[in-house]
N, C-alpha and C positions, 0 to 999 in steps of 0.2 A: 305378863300374859296367861298366866294360871290364873291369877284372879279375876280377869276380864271375863273367862271362860264358865269359871264357877259363878259369876255372876248371873251371867247369861243364863244361863243353866235353872239355877234359882226362878229369876224375871220371864223364862218362857219353857213348857212343854217340851225339851227338846228330848229327841231319841237320838237325835245322827248329826256330825258335822262333818262337813268336806272342807279340808284345807289345800293351798295350792300356794306356792312361793317359786319365786326365781332361785330360792334355795332352797337343800332340803332341808338344812338343820333345823330353821326355826319350824317349816312346816311340821318336819318330822316329829318335834318338842311339842308343839301344841297338840298334834294327833293322841301323844302319847298323855297330854293330860287330859286330854278327853275321856278317852279306855278309861281311865283310872276315874271317871266319874259314871263310867258306865254307858255313855254314848259308843256310838257304831261312827269310830272314825274313821273317814276316808284319804287317803291322800290322793288329792285329784291328778291326775298327769297333766291337765289344761287349765286355763282358765275357765271354758266352754266347759269343762265336767266339771269345776266346782260350781260354777253358776246355775246352771239351768236346773231348775225342777227346784230351786231352792225356796223358803221364803221367807227366810231372814239374812241377807248377806251385811258383813262388815268387812270394809274393807282398809287395809291401813298398809302404805310403803310406807320406807323411807324418801320424803319429799329429796327431789333433786331435780334440778331444770334440764337432765338430760333424761326423765323417764321417758318410756316411749311407751304411749295407749296400749292395753290390751287388755281391758274389760270393752265387753259392751252391755249396755242394757237391752238392746235387741234381742239377747240370749236370755233374755227374763223372763220365768210365767207369769201370767194375771195373778194379780196379791201379791206379788215380791214388795217385802219393803229391803231397801239400802241404804246403811248406813257408811259414809263415804267419808274419812277420816283424815284425808289427806291432798287436801283441798282437789281433788280430783283429779287428780292428775295420770293415772292409771287408765281412765276412761274415756274411751273414744267420745269425740266430740260431737260426732254426727250424731251416736248411738243415742245420745240424751233425751232424746223428741219420745224417746220411746216411756219415759216416765210420764205418769199423768200428770203427778203433783212432785215438785220441787219447794224444801224449805232447807233455808241457810240459816245459820245460826243468828248473824248480824245485818239487816239489809240495809239500813244506812254502810256500815264498814264495807258493804260488799258493793253497792255503788260506787262509793269513793275508791275503791280499789285500782291501780294500775293493770293489774293481774288478775279479773274477774272468774270465779270459780266455777258458772255455768254463762251459758246466755243468758242476762235479762229477761228478755221474754220467755222462759222458760222456767222461771224462778216464781212461786209464789207469797214467798211471804220469808218471814224470819221466824224464829220460836216464840220471841213475846207477842207476836200477832196472834201465832198461834195458843197460846196459854191465854192470850186475853180474848178470844174469839174472834178474832178481826180478821184469821184466815181460817178459809175451811179444812177441817179435815176430813178424812179418807169419806165419800160419797157413799164407795160401791166398794165391796169387797174384793174386787178382779182389779180397780185401780194396782198400779206399779208408783209403789210411790220411793222417795229419798229423801234425806237427809243429809246436805254436803256442811260439811265440817271446817272454816277455815283452823280454828280455835278462839276461841272468846274464852275470854273468864267464866264465864257465865257453866261452860261445859268441864272448865276446873272446878268450880263448887260442887257440880251435881256429882261428880266422880269424887267430890269428897265426901259429900254426905250418904254415899252411899258403903264408899269405907267404911266409914263413923260408925252409919248400923249395923254393916258386919262385925265389926270390931268389936263393940257392945252386946250382942245379940246373944243368947245363950245358946 
C-alpha cells in the first residue's frame, strides 16, 4: 500500500488524497502513509465523498462474489480517470455508462469470460490496442475514462518494472 502511494506521488503532481474503506484500519493506514509524504490525506466518510471532485481514482477491494456495488461513476467529475483493479465488482453496473471511454487489460480474455467486467458495448478496447494506436486515447480533457483490470500478467510485468526502477534509482 505504501509503495503504491509513493509511486503515484512520483508519477503525478498529487497534493491531496482521499481514502474510503468498508473498514477503517486500512483507510487510516493509507492516510497515514499519505500524510508522511506531505499529502493532505482525507478520511472520507462515504464512497461518494471520496469520489466526487477527484481527478484520479484507484479502487481496490478484496474480490468476493458477495461484494455489493457501492461506487457510482455518475458521481465522477468531467476529466476523471479511474483505475479499477478489482473486476469492477464495487461499481454500479447502471453507472458505468457515465464513462466516455473504458479500456480493459485484454479484450480477447474479456470476450471469452463467463463473467465480463463491464458491458461489452461500453468497452473501447484493451491495453495492447491503446499502445499500438488501434484504440483512441482521450479526445477531450473532459472525458471520464477508466481502465478496468482483470489481472493479466502484463500488469504484473509493468509493476515489476516500476519496482525495479525504484529499487535501482539513486
